[in-house]
matplotlib code that plots the C-alpha trace (Angstrom):
import matplotlib.pyplot as plt

x = [-20.8, -19.9, -20.6, -17.5, -17.2, -14.8, -13.3, -13.1, -10.0, -11.0, -12.0, -8.4, -6.7, -3.1, -1.6, 0.3, 3.6, 3.8, 1.4, 4.0, 4.4, 0.9, 1.2, 4.7, 6.8, 10.2, 12.4, 9.8, 10.9, 8.5, 8.3, 7.8, 9.8, 13.4, 11.1, 8.8, 10.0, 9.0, 7.6, 4.1, 3.5, 1.8, 0.2, -2.6, -5.0, -8.5, -8.2, -5.1, -6.5, -9.4, -7.3, -5.3, -4.4, -5.0, -6.1, -4.3, -6.4, -5.4, -7.0, -6.3, -4.5, -7.5, -9.7, -7.0, -7.4, -10.8, -13.1, -10.3, -8.2, -5.0, -3.5, -4.2, -4.1, -7.2, -9.2, -9.0, -8.6, -11.8, -13.2, -10.7, -12.3, -10.2, -8.4, -9.2, -7.4, -8.5, -7.5, -6.7, -7.3, -3.7, -0.7, 1.7, 0.6, 0.0, -2.8, -4.2, -3.6, -4.6, -5.3, -7.1, -6.3, -2.4, -1.4, -4.3, -2.3, -0.3, -0.5, 1.3, 2.3, 1.9, 3.0, 2.8, 2.0, 5.0, 4.6, 6.4, 6.6, 8.0, 9.7, 11.5, 10.3, 8.5, 8.8, 11.8, 13.3, 11.8, 8.4, 7.5, 6.5, 4.4, 2.4, 2.8, 5.5, 2.9, 2.6, -0.9, -0.9, 1.3, 0.2, -0.4, -2.0, -1.8, -1.7, -2.9, -1.8, -3.8, -3.5, -0.7, 0.8, 2.2, 4.4, 6.8, 7.6, 9.2, 9.1, 6.1, 4.0, 0.6, -0.2, 1.5, 0.5, 2.5, 2.3, 3.8, 4.0, 3.0, 6.0, 6.2, 5.0, 4.0, 2.4, 3.5, 1.4, 1.4, -1.2, -1.7, -4.3, -5.5, -8.1, -9.6, -12.2, -13.2, -11.0, -8.4, -7.3, -5.8, -3.6, -1.5, 0.3, 1.7, 2.8, 5.0, 5.4, 6.8, 9.3, 12.6, 13.7, 11.7, 9.1, 11.5, 14.4, 12.9, 15.0, 14.2, 10.6, 10.0, 7.6, 7.8, 5.3, 5.5, 2.8, 2.1, -1.0, -1.9, -4.6, -5.7, -6.9, -10.4, -9.3, -7.1, -3.2, -3.9, -2.3, -0.2, 1.7, 3.5, 5.8, 6.5, 8.5, 8.7, 10.4, 11.1, 13.3, 13.4, 15.0, 14.6, 17.9, 18.8, 18.3, 16.5, 15.7, 17.0, 14.9, 15.9, 13.3, 13.8, 11.4, 11.6, 9.3, 9.2, 6.6, 5.4, 2.3, 0.9, -0.2, -3.8, -3.5, -6.7, -9.5, -10.9, -14.4, -15.8, -13.8, -15.0, -18.6, -18.7, -17.1, -15.3, -13.8, -11.8, -8.0, -6.9, -5.0, -1.8, -1.4, -1.3, 0.4, 3.6, 2.9, 3.1, 4.4, 6.4, 8.7, 9.9, 12.2, 13.1, 15.2, 15.6, 16.9, 16.6, 18.2, 16.6, 18.3, 17.0, 18.8, 17.7, 20.3, 18.8, 16.8, 14.2, 16.7, 16.7, 18.7, 17.0, 18.8, 17.4, 19.0, 18.2, 19.1, 18.0, 17.9, 14.9, 15.0, 12.3, 11.8, 8.8, 7.8, 5.5, 3.1, 4.9, 4.8, 8.2, 7.1, 7.4, 10.4, 12.3, 13.5, 17.1, 16.6, 13.7, 14.4, 12.8, 9.9, 11.5, 12.8, 15.5, 15.9, 18.4, 17.8, 20.1, 18.8, 19.6, 18.9, 19.0, 17.3, 18.9, 17.0, 17.4, 14.2, 13.5, 10.2, 9.2, 6.8, 6.6, 3.7, 1.4, 1.7, 3.8, 6.3, 7.8, 11.0, 12.6, 15.2, 16.7, 18.3, 17.2, 18.8, 17.9, 19.3, 18.3, 20.7, 18.9, 20.8, 18.3, 18.4, 15.9, 15.7, 13.4, 10.6, 11.1, 13.7, 12.8, 9.0, 9.0, 7.1, 7.2, 10.9, 14.2, 15.6, 18.3, 19.8, 18.1, 19.1, 21.8, 22.1, 22.5, 19.7, 20.0, 17.8, 19.1, 17.5, 18.9, 16.5, 17.2, 13.7, 12.5, 9.2, 7.8, 4.5, 3.0, -0.1, -2.4, -6.1, -7.8, -5.1, -2.5, -0.1, 2.2, 4.5, 7.7, 9.6, 11.5, 13.9, 13.5, 16.3, 16.1, 18.8, 18.6, 21.3, 21.6, 24.5, 23.9, 26.2, 24.1, 25.5, 25.4, 25.1, 22.7, 21.8, 24.1, 24.8, 21.5, 23.0, 21.9, 21.1, 18.1, 17.8, 14.7, 14.4, 12.0, 10.9, 7.8, 6.6, 3.6, 1.5, -1.8, -3.9, -6.7, -8.8, -11.6, -14.8, -16.5, -14.9, -16.9, -16.4, -13.0, -12.1, -8.5, -6.9, -3.4, -1.8, 1.2, 3.2, 4.3, 6.7, 6.0, 8.9, 8.4, 9.4, 12.5, 10.2, 8.2, 11.4, 13.1, 11.9, 12.1, 9.3, 8.5, 9.2, 12.9, 15.0, 16.9, 16.3, 13.8, 15.5, 12.7, 10.2, 9.6, 8.3, 4.9, 4.3, 1.3, -0.2, -2.9, -5.3, -7.7, -10.3, -12.1, -14.6, -14.9, -17.3, -18.2, -21.2, -22.4, -23.2, -20.7, -18.4, -17.9, -15.8, -16.2, -13.3, -13.0, -9.9, -8.3, -5.4, -3.8, -1.1, 1.0, 3.3, 1.0, 2.9, 0.5, 1.0, 2.6, 2.4, 1.9, 2.7, 2.7, 2.3, 5.3, 4.6, 6.3, 5.4, 5.0, 4.0, 0.4, 0.1, -2.5, -4.7, -7.3, -8.7, -11.6, -13.5, -15.3, -14.7, -17.3, -17.2, -19.0, -19.8, -22.6, -23.5, -26.5, -26.9, -26.1, -25.9, -23.1, -22.9, -20.0, -19.7, -17.2, -17.9, -15.7, -16.4, -13.6, -13.6, -10.3, -9.8, -7.3, -7.2, -5.0, -5.3, -2.5, -1.9, -1.6, -1.1, -2.4, -3.1, -0.6, -1.4, -0.6, 1.4, 2.0, -1.6, -3.6, -3.3, -2.5, -5.5, -6.3, -7.3, -9.3, -9.4, -12.0, -11.6, -11.7, -8.5, -8.7, -8.5, -10.4, -13.9, -16.0, -18.0, -17.0, -19.1, -18.6, -20.9, -21.1, -23.6, -22.4, -24.5, -23.5, -26.6, -26.7, -27.6, -24.3, -22.1, -21.1, -19.3, -18.3, -20.6, -20.5, -22.5, -21.7, -23.2, -21.4, -21.8, -19.3, -20.4, -17.8, -18.8, -17.9, -14.2, -12.8, -10.2, -8.4, -7.5, -9.9, -12.7, -13.7, -14.7, -15.5, -15.9, -19.4, -20.3, -21.2, -22.5, -21.1, -22.6, -20.5, -21.5, -19.4, -19.7, -17.2, -16.9, -14.4, -14.0, -11.9, -10.9, -8.3, -5.0, -6.4, -8.7, -10.3, -11.7, -13.6, -15.0, -17.1, -17.0, -19.1, -18.2, -19.8, -23.0, -25.3, -22.6, -22.5, -20.2, -17.9, -14.7, -12.6, -10.0, -8.8, -5.5, -5.2, -4.7, -3.5, -2.3, -3.7, -7.3, -7.1, -8.5, -10.6, -9.5, -12.5, -13.7, -14.3, -17.8, -19.7, -16.8, -17.0, -14.2, -13.7, -10.9, -9.8, -7.2, -6.0, -4.2, -2.4, -1.0, 2.1]
y = [-6.8, -3.3, -3.2, -3.7, -0.5, -1.0, 2.3, 4.1, 5.7, 9.1, 8.3, 7.4, 10.2, 10.7, 14.3, 13.7, 15.5, 15.6, 13.8, 12.8, 16.6, 16.5, 13.2, 13.2, 15.3, 16.3, 13.5, 10.6, 8.4, 7.3, 3.8, 4.2, 7.5, 6.0, 3.9, 6.5, 7.9, 11.4, 11.1, 10.5, 8.4, 9.9, 9.0, 6.8, 8.6, 9.5, 13.0, 13.7, 11.9, 14.0, 17.0, 15.9, 18.7, 16.4, 13.0, 10.5, 7.4, 4.4, 1.1, -0.9, -4.4, -6.4, -4.8, -6.7, -9.8, -10.5, -12.7, -12.0, -14.5, -12.3, -12.8, -9.9, -6.0, -5.3, -7.3, -4.7, -1.2, -1.4, 0.9, 3.8, 6.7, 7.6, 4.5, 1.7, -1.6, -4.7, -8.2, -9.1, -12.9, -13.0, -13.3, -13.0, -9.2, -8.3, -6.0, -3.2, -0.1, 3.6, 6.6, 9.7, 8.4, 8.1, 4.5, 3.6, 3.2, 0.4, -3.0, -4.9, -4.1, -0.8, 2.6, 6.3, 5.3, 4.7, 1.4, 1.0, -2.0, -0.9, 2.2, 0.2, 0.9, -1.6, 0.8, 1.3, 4.8, 4.6, 4.5, 0.5, -1.5, -4.4, -5.2, -9.0, -8.9, -6.8, -9.1, -8.8, -11.4, -9.3, -5.8, -3.2, -0.8, 0.5, 4.2, 5.7, 9.1, 10.7, 14.1, 16.6, 15.5, 12.5, 14.7, 14.5, 11.0, 12.1, 11.6, 8.9, 9.5, 10.4, 8.5, 6.2, 3.1, 2.2, -0.9, -1.2, -4.9, -5.1, -4.7, -7.8, -6.8, -8.7, -11.0, -13.0, -14.2, -17.0, -17.5, -20.3, -19.9, -21.6, -20.7, -22.5, -22.0, -21.6, -22.5, -24.7, -21.8, -22.2, -20.4, -21.5, -19.0, -18.7, -15.6, -15.0, -12.0, -11.0, -9.5, -10.9, -10.0, -8.9, -6.1, -4.3, -4.9, -5.4, -6.8, -7.1, -6.8, -9.5, -10.3, -13.2, -13.9, -16.8, -18.0, -19.6, -19.9, -21.5, -21.2, -23.2, -19.9, -19.0, -19.6, -22.4, -21.0, -19.2, -21.3, -19.6, -20.0, -17.8, -17.9, -15.1, -14.4, -11.3, -10.7, -7.6, -7.0, -3.7, -2.7, 0.5, 2.2, 4.6, 7.4, 5.9, 2.8, 0.2, -1.9, -4.6, -5.9, -8.7, -9.7, -12.8, -13.7, -16.6, -17.1, -18.8, -17.7, -18.8, -15.9, -16.3, -13.1, -10.7, -11.5, -9.7, -8.5, -11.2, -13.8, -12.0, -12.1, -15.6, -17.2, -14.6, -17.8, -19.0, -18.4, -17.1, -19.7, -17.9, -18.1, -22.0, -21.8, -20.1, -21.5, -17.9, -17.6, -15.8, -16.6, -14.3, -14.3, -11.4, -10.9, -7.4, -6.4, -3.1, -1.4, 1.8, 3.7, 7.0, 8.7, 11.7, 14.5, 16.5, 19.6, 18.1, 17.1, 13.7, 11.8, 9.3, 6.8, 4.1, 1.9, -1.1, -3.5, -6.3, -8.5, -9.4, -12.0, -12.4, -14.7, -14.3, -16.0, -13.7, -14.6, -12.3, -14.3, -15.4, -12.9, -10.0, -11.1, -11.2, -7.7, -7.6, -5.1, -6.7, -7.9, -11.2, -12.5, -13.9, -11.5, -12.3, -9.6, -9.6, -6.4, -5.3, -2.4, 0.0, 3.0, 5.0, 8.0, 10.5, 12.9, 15.6, 16.3, 19.0, 18.9, 22.0, 24.4, 27.8, 30.5, 28.6, 25.6, 22.3, 22.9, 20.0, 20.7, 18.2, 18.0, 15.0, 13.3, 10.1, 8.2, 5.1, 2.9, 0.2, -1.8, -4.1, -6.7, -7.4, -10.2, -10.8, -14.3, -15.6, -17.9, -20.7, -23.0, -24.2, -25.3, -25.7, -22.5, -21.5, -22.5, -20.3, -19.6, -17.4, -14.3, -10.8, -8.5, -8.0, -4.6, -3.1, -0.4, 1.9, 4.3, 6.6, 8.9, 11.7, 13.9, 16.5, 17.6, 19.9, 20.1, 22.2, 21.8, 24.1, 22.8, 23.6, 22.6, 24.6, 25.2, 23.3, 24.7, 22.6, 22.8, 21.2, 20.9, 17.9, 18.5, 15.3, 14.1, 10.8, 9.5, 6.5, 5.1, 2.2, 0.0, -2.1, -5.3, -6.9, -5.2, -7.5, -6.0, -4.6, -4.1, -1.1, 0.1, 1.1, 2.8, 6.1, 8.3, 10.5, 12.6, 14.3, 16.9, 18.7, 21.0, 19.5, 22.0, 21.5, 23.4, 22.4, 23.9, 22.6, 24.9, 23.6, 25.4, 23.8, 21.1, 18.5, 20.0, 20.5, 21.9, 21.4, 22.2, 21.7, 22.3, 20.6, 20.0, 16.4, 14.9, 11.5, 9.9, 7.1, 3.7, 1.9, -0.6, 2.4, 4.1, 0.9, 1.3, 3.8, 4.5, 1.5, -0.9, -0.7, -1.8, 1.1, 3.9, 6.3, 9.8, 11.9, 10.6, 13.6, 13.4, 14.3, 17.4, 18.2, 20.7, 19.2, 20.7, 19.4, 21.0, 18.9, 18.8, 16.0, 16.1, 13.6, 13.3, 11.1, 8.0, 8.4, 10.3, 11.7, 13.4, 15.2, 16.1, 17.9, 17.5, 19.0, 17.6, 19.5, 17.7, 18.5, 16.1, 13.1, 9.8, 7.6, 5.1, 6.0, 2.9, -0.8, -3.5, -7.0, -6.4, -4.2, -0.6, 2.5, 5.6, 9.3, 12.4, 13.7, 17.4, 18.1, 16.4, 17.3, 15.1, 16.4, 14.4, 14.2, 11.5, 10.8, 8.4, 7.9, 5.7, 5.4, 2.9, 2.4, -0.6, -3.8, -2.2, -0.5, 1.1, 2.3, 3.5, 5.3, 7.0, 8.5, 10.4, 11.3, 12.9, 12.5, 14.0, 14.6, 18.5, 18.3, 16.0, 13.9, 10.6, 7.0, 3.7, 0.8, -2.2, -4.7, -3.2, 0.4, 2.2, -0.4, -0.7, 1.5, 5.2, 6.5, 7.3, 11.0, 11.2, 14.2, 16.7, 15.7, 12.0, 10.1, 8.6, 4.9, 2.4, 5.0, 4.3, 7.5, 6.3, 3.8, 2.8, 0.6, 0.1, -2.5, -3.3, -4.8, -6.7, -8.0, -9.8, -10.0, -13.7, -14.2, -12.4, -15.9, -16.9, -13.4, -13.4, -10.8, -10.7, -8.4, -7.5, -5.4, -4.1, -2.6, -0.7, 0.1, 2.2, 2.0, 1.9, 2.7, 0.2, 2.7, 6.1, 6.5, 5.1, 2.7, 0.0, -0.3, -2.6, -2.3, -0.8, -3.5, -4.3, -7.1, -8.4, -10.0, -11.7, -12.3, -14.2, -14.3, -15.9, -15.5, -17.8, -16.8, -19.5, -18.2, -17.8, -19.6, -17.7, -19.4, -17.6, -18.7, -17.1, -18.0, -15.4, -15.4, -13.3, -12.0, -13.4, -13.3, -14.7, -11.8, -11.9, -9.1, -7.6, -7.3, -5.2, -3.9, -4.0, -0.4, 0.0, -3.5, -3.7, -7.0, -6.1, -8.3, -5.5, -7.8, -9.6, -11.3, -11.3, -14.3, -15.7, -16.7, -17.9, -19.5, -19.0, -20.6, -20.1, -20.9, -19.3, -20.2, -17.8, -18.6, -16.0, -16.8]
z = [26.7, 25.2, 21.4, 19.5, 17.3, 14.1, 14.7, 11.3, 10.1, 11.0, 14.3, 15.1, 13.2, 14.1, 14.4, 11.0, 11.8, 15.4, 17.7, 20.1, 20.9, 22.6, 24.7, 25.8, 27.9, 26.2, 28.1, 27.4, 24.6, 21.7, 21.3, 17.4, 17.0, 15.3, 13.2, 12.0, 8.6, 9.4, 12.9, 11.7, 14.7, 17.5, 21.0, 20.3, 22.5, 20.8, 22.0, 19.7, 17.1, 17.1, 16.6, 13.5, 11.0, 8.1, 6.7, 8.7, 9.5, 11.8, 11.8, 14.8, 14.5, 16.0, 13.0, 10.5, 12.6, 14.2, 11.8, 8.9, 6.9, 7.8, 4.2, 2.3, 3.5, 1.9, 4.2, 7.1, 5.0, 3.3, 5.9, 5.1, 2.5, -0.4, -0.6, -3.2, -2.5, -4.5, -4.4, -8.1, -7.2, -9.0, -6.5, -9.3, -9.5, -5.6, -4.6, -6.7, -4.6, -5.2, -3.1, -4.4, -7.8, -7.1, -8.4, -10.2, -13.5, -12.0, -13.7, -11.1, -7.4, -6.1, -7.6, -6.3, -2.5, 0.0, 1.8, 5.3, 7.7, 11.1, 9.5, 6.9, 3.1, 1.3, -1.6, -3.5, -4.2, -7.5, -6.0, -6.9, -3.8, -2.8, 0.2, 0.4, 3.4, 5.5, 8.9, 9.7, 12.4, 14.6, 13.6, 16.4, 13.8, 10.1, 9.6, 6.2, 5.4, 2.6, 1.0, 1.4, 4.5, 2.8, 0.5, 3.3, 2.8, -0.5, -4.2, -5.4, -2.1, -3.1, 0.0, 2.5, 4.1, 7.5, 9.7, 13.0, 14.8, 18.2, 21.0, 23.5, 27.0, 30.1, 30.2, 27.5, 24.8, 22.4, 19.5, 16.9, 14.2, 11.3, 8.4, 5.3, 2.8, -0.9, -3.8, -1.6, 0.4, 3.8, 6.4, 9.2, 11.5, 15.0, 16.9, 20.3, 22.1, 25.7, 27.5, 29.1, 32.6, 35.4, 36.0, 38.0, 35.3, 32.2, 29.3, 25.7, 24.4, 21.5, 18.7, 16.5, 13.6, 11.2, 8.8, 5.5, 3.1, -0.2, -2.6, -5.6, -7.1, -8.5, -12.1, -13.8, -13.5, -10.4, -7.8, -5.3, -1.9, 0.5, 3.7, 5.9, 9.1, 10.9, 14.1, 16.3, 19.4, 21.4, 24.6, 26.5, 27.4, 30.1, 27.7, 24.9, 23.3, 20.6, 18.1, 15.7, 12.9, 10.6, 7.6, 5.3, 2.3, -0.2, -2.6, -5.9, -7.8, -11.2, -13.3, -15.3, -16.9, -17.6, -19.9, -22.8, -22.8, -24.8, -22.6, -19.6, -20.8, -21.8, -18.5, -16.1, -14.3, -17.6, -18.2, -21.4, -23.5, -23.5, -19.7, -20.1, -23.3, -21.8, -18.2, -16.9, -13.2, -10.7, -7.7, -5.1, -2.2, 0.0, 3.1, 5.1, 8.3, 10.3, 13.3, 14.9, 17.8, 19.7, 22.4, 24.6, 24.7, 27.5, 27.4, 25.0, 22.4, 21.1, 18.2, 16.4, 13.8, 11.5, 9.0, 7.0, 4.2, 2.1, -0.8, -3.2, -5.9, -8.7, -11.6, -13.7, -17.0, -19.0, -22.1, -24.6, -27.9, -29.8, -32.8, -30.5, -29.1, -32.5, -32.9, -32.0, -29.3, -27.6, -23.8, -23.9, -22.0, -18.7, -16.0, -13.9, -11.3, -8.3, -6.0, -3.3, -1.3, 1.8, 3.4, 6.5, 8.3, 10.8, 12.6, 15.3, 17.3, 20.3, 22.0, 24.6, 25.6, 23.6, 23.8, 25.6, 23.2, 22.8, 19.9, 17.9, 15.8, 13.7, 10.9, 9.2, 6.3, 4.5, 1.9, 0.0, -2.9, -4.9, -7.3, -9.7, -11.4, -14.2, -17.1, -19.9, -21.4, -24.2, -23.1, -25.5, -26.7, -30.3, -30.2, -26.4, -24.8, -21.4, -20.7, -20.1, -23.5, -24.8, -23.1, -24.5, -21.5, -19.3, -17.3, -14.0, -12.9, -9.8, -8.1, -5.3, -3.1, -0.7, 0.7, 3.7, 5.6, 8.2, 10.3, 12.9, 14.8, 17.3, 19.0, 22.0, 22.9, 20.3, 17.7, 15.7, 13.2, 11.0, 8.2, 6.8, 3.7, 1.8, -1.0, -3.0, -5.3, -7.2, -9.5, -12.0, -13.9, -16.1, -17.2, -20.4, -20.7, -23.5, -26.6, -29.4, -32.8, -34.0, -30.1, -29.2, -25.5, -24.2, -21.0, -19.6, -16.8, -15.5, -12.3, -10.9, -8.3, -6.3, -3.4, -1.4, 1.1, 3.3, 5.6, 7.7, 10.2, 12.8, 15.0, 17.5, 16.6, 19.8, 21.9, 19.8, 16.4, 14.4, 11.2, 9.3, 6.3, 4.4, 1.2, -0.4, -3.4, -4.5, -7.1, -8.7, -10.5, -13.0, -11.6, -13.3, -14.9, -16.5, -17.5, -18.8, -22.4, -25.0, -27.7, -29.6, -26.6, -27.3, -24.2, -22.8, -20.2, -21.3, -20.3, -22.0, -19.3, -16.7, -13.2, -12.4, -10.2, -8.3, -5.9, -3.5, -0.9, 1.3, 3.9, 6.5, 9.2, 11.8, 14.9, 17.7, 20.0, 22.6, 20.3, 17.6, 15.2, 11.6, 9.3, 5.9, 3.6, 0.1, -1.9, -5.0, -6.8, -10.1, -11.8, -14.8, -16.7, -15.7, -16.4, -18.9, -21.4, -24.9, -26.5, -25.5, -27.9, -26.9, -23.2, -23.3, -22.0, -22.9, -20.8, -21.7, -19.8, -20.8, -19.5, -17.0, -14.9, -12.2, -9.3, -7.1, -4.5, -1.6, 1.3, 4.1, 7.2, 10.4, 13.2, 15.6, 18.3, 20.3, 22.7, 21.1, 17.6, 15.8, 12.2, 10.4, 7.2, 4.4, 1.1, -1.5, -4.5, -7.1, -10.4, -12.2, -15.7, -18.2, -18.9, -22.0, -25.0, -26.1, -28.2, -27.2, -28.8, -26.8, -29.5, -30.8, -34.3, -33.5, -35.0, -37.8, -39.1, -36.7, -35.9, -32.5, -30.6, -29.6, -25.8, -25.7, -22.8, -20.2, -20.4, -17.5, -15.9, -16.1, -13.1, -10.7, -9.5, -9.3, -6.4, -3.7, -0.6, 2.4, 5.3, 8.3, 10.9, 13.9, 16.4, 19.9, 21.5, 25.1, 24.6, 22.9, 25.5, 27.2, 24.0, 22.7, 19.5, 17.3, 13.9, 11.2, 7.8, 5.5, 1.9, -0.5, -3.5, -6.4, -9.2, -12.9, -13.8, -17.1, -18.4, -20.8, -21.5, -24.3, -22.1, -24.7, -22.2, -18.5, -15.7, -14.5, -11.0, -8.4, -4.9, -2.7, 0.5, 3.1, 6.3, 9.2, 12.7, 15.3, 18.8, 21.8, 24.8, 27.6, 30.4, 32.8, 30.8, 27.7, 24.8, 22.0, 19.0, 16.2, 13.3, 9.9, 7.0, 3.7, 0.9, -2.2, -0.7, -3.7, -5.9, -7.8, -11.1, -11.4, -12.4, -9.1, -10.9, -14.1, -16.0, -17.2, -21.0, -21.6, -25.3, -25.9, -24.7, -21.6, -19.2, -16.8, -13.7, -12.2, -8.5, -6.4, -6.5, -3.4, -0.8, 2.6, 5.1, 8.7, 11.0, 14.8, 17.0, 20.5, 22.7, 26.0, 28.5, 30.6]

ax = plt.figure().add_subplot(projection="3d")
ax.plot(x, y, z, "-o")
ax.set_aspect("equal")
plt.show()
């Protein structure tokens, strides 16, 4: 039995802006073309991925499932260098995701990184997003775009993570799986995929993925449950393809909040009293649909269209005290959000031969819109806390984007030249309906504009060694939530807040030999008007622009296999610093009794570990071949992480070990798969994530102790 390698991302890198040009003729349809926001999808041949002109990584769907819980995206993406993705062990706040430092300031959800599921944005036009609706059980692959190439996704695209589900084929397959383990965690899921019609006259390809999970949590007040359904239908037409996608998610999660330094040191698995006092919690319901269509026009020309629409509802009870809610312009501590969103992407594309290479040209227009009906309420009635109280906020917030873009790539065996530009336009409007003296009309509007050019080059030094480089400009807007409060925590659109603008560059080498692959990339990102906290009082943050920042780093990854053994690894070093001084106010007593804090130039940006290492050793012994046995030992090291701009405290660096065993038996059309996994083998106590610049000083979110999980899956082919 061959050694199953874990295929690091760079080893499967995609030609970020035009891989299809190298693998398809001008008349062949690309299965995912109309579902790809900027034609980031390429052919999936290793040769084309090896010649990518930038840092675009791919993790195969099997890596997200084999021996994994299939609950959190963080399980399968640890192998990607430059990406920090951590489970907060708090499902009320989603995963903590950053890429080359982008998104690190987020205290909940995902910021500064664009997320997509089958081409439909899981990120809103304002740059906020969540990864909870990623259907891991039916994933074909996940693409991770880092560096300048990500800027072609528009504003707030310091990186991009795109999941594509499997396309139904013959023979049909049905899977059912279950997993259970520590802290009362369990998961049930089932997938069905196939194709109607006959081999000679195929009909619709279908994929259905339904699942549910629940956990008691690692701390009191941290229980959660979530249910998801994801469906994909597609059909080849005479001159193209049509695809329909559907996603539904519901969930509920308690919020244990963060811990202060004293609380964390005394007992990292306790819950702060305010969480139970106010019964902090969050419920979510989301439904979305999408339709994609592409059509060959002849002579290499194609037309690709995609549209989507959805609805998201959120109820969240926070632990903001009644005293903080007392000012007449406070927005309360209960969030009632009803979001409607839609968008479309229309693209013309031409593929053909030119000057001895393959030329891929495209031009398109992408539009997105979100409308948030937002209400705020007090979280008390009389002396009863944690219940719905009086109305304190009632407004409609909108974010819209309308971005034209063009792209061109010319490629041959030894060279790839690529370039593109996107004209990003994002508009915010807020209409206030809660006008109760002395609270006046807080309506407002703000627009952001940016031209985002990207260029890249790749050259073959030898058939086994490639170098590449790319350069681009980016624009990161504040999210509606970050712009929702004016200085002092007063509700109302903060029109003084500017977008951050960056120039990023990368230079890389990748090589391959008989036994493995390797990659090394240097990057440099220079930003002005960086978005940071201005003041944080009572859990309510107001943001400002802090001048210039600098992020520089190194990413390494490699894989080698010999006989029964395979070793994979990834290393990230990043030095992220403020280049200009600024004032911040991040305690509940500031500025009333405590002066603002001066953040000196040279301070480290919080939430970003300077070093991160992942390594995995896989062993497939010959004696275990009859039962498909694979044994893995992995190690993860995360360096020290500062919790605030002043660098007054930090989560200590830590190293975690994990042990995995998985087996597979095939009996005709039936396949059984089993796994056992032990996380945090040494039962290390550590901070799994930090809440950046928390005004109450509750910075630390503990990671799970030693945890044991088992799983079973049954598959049947028809």
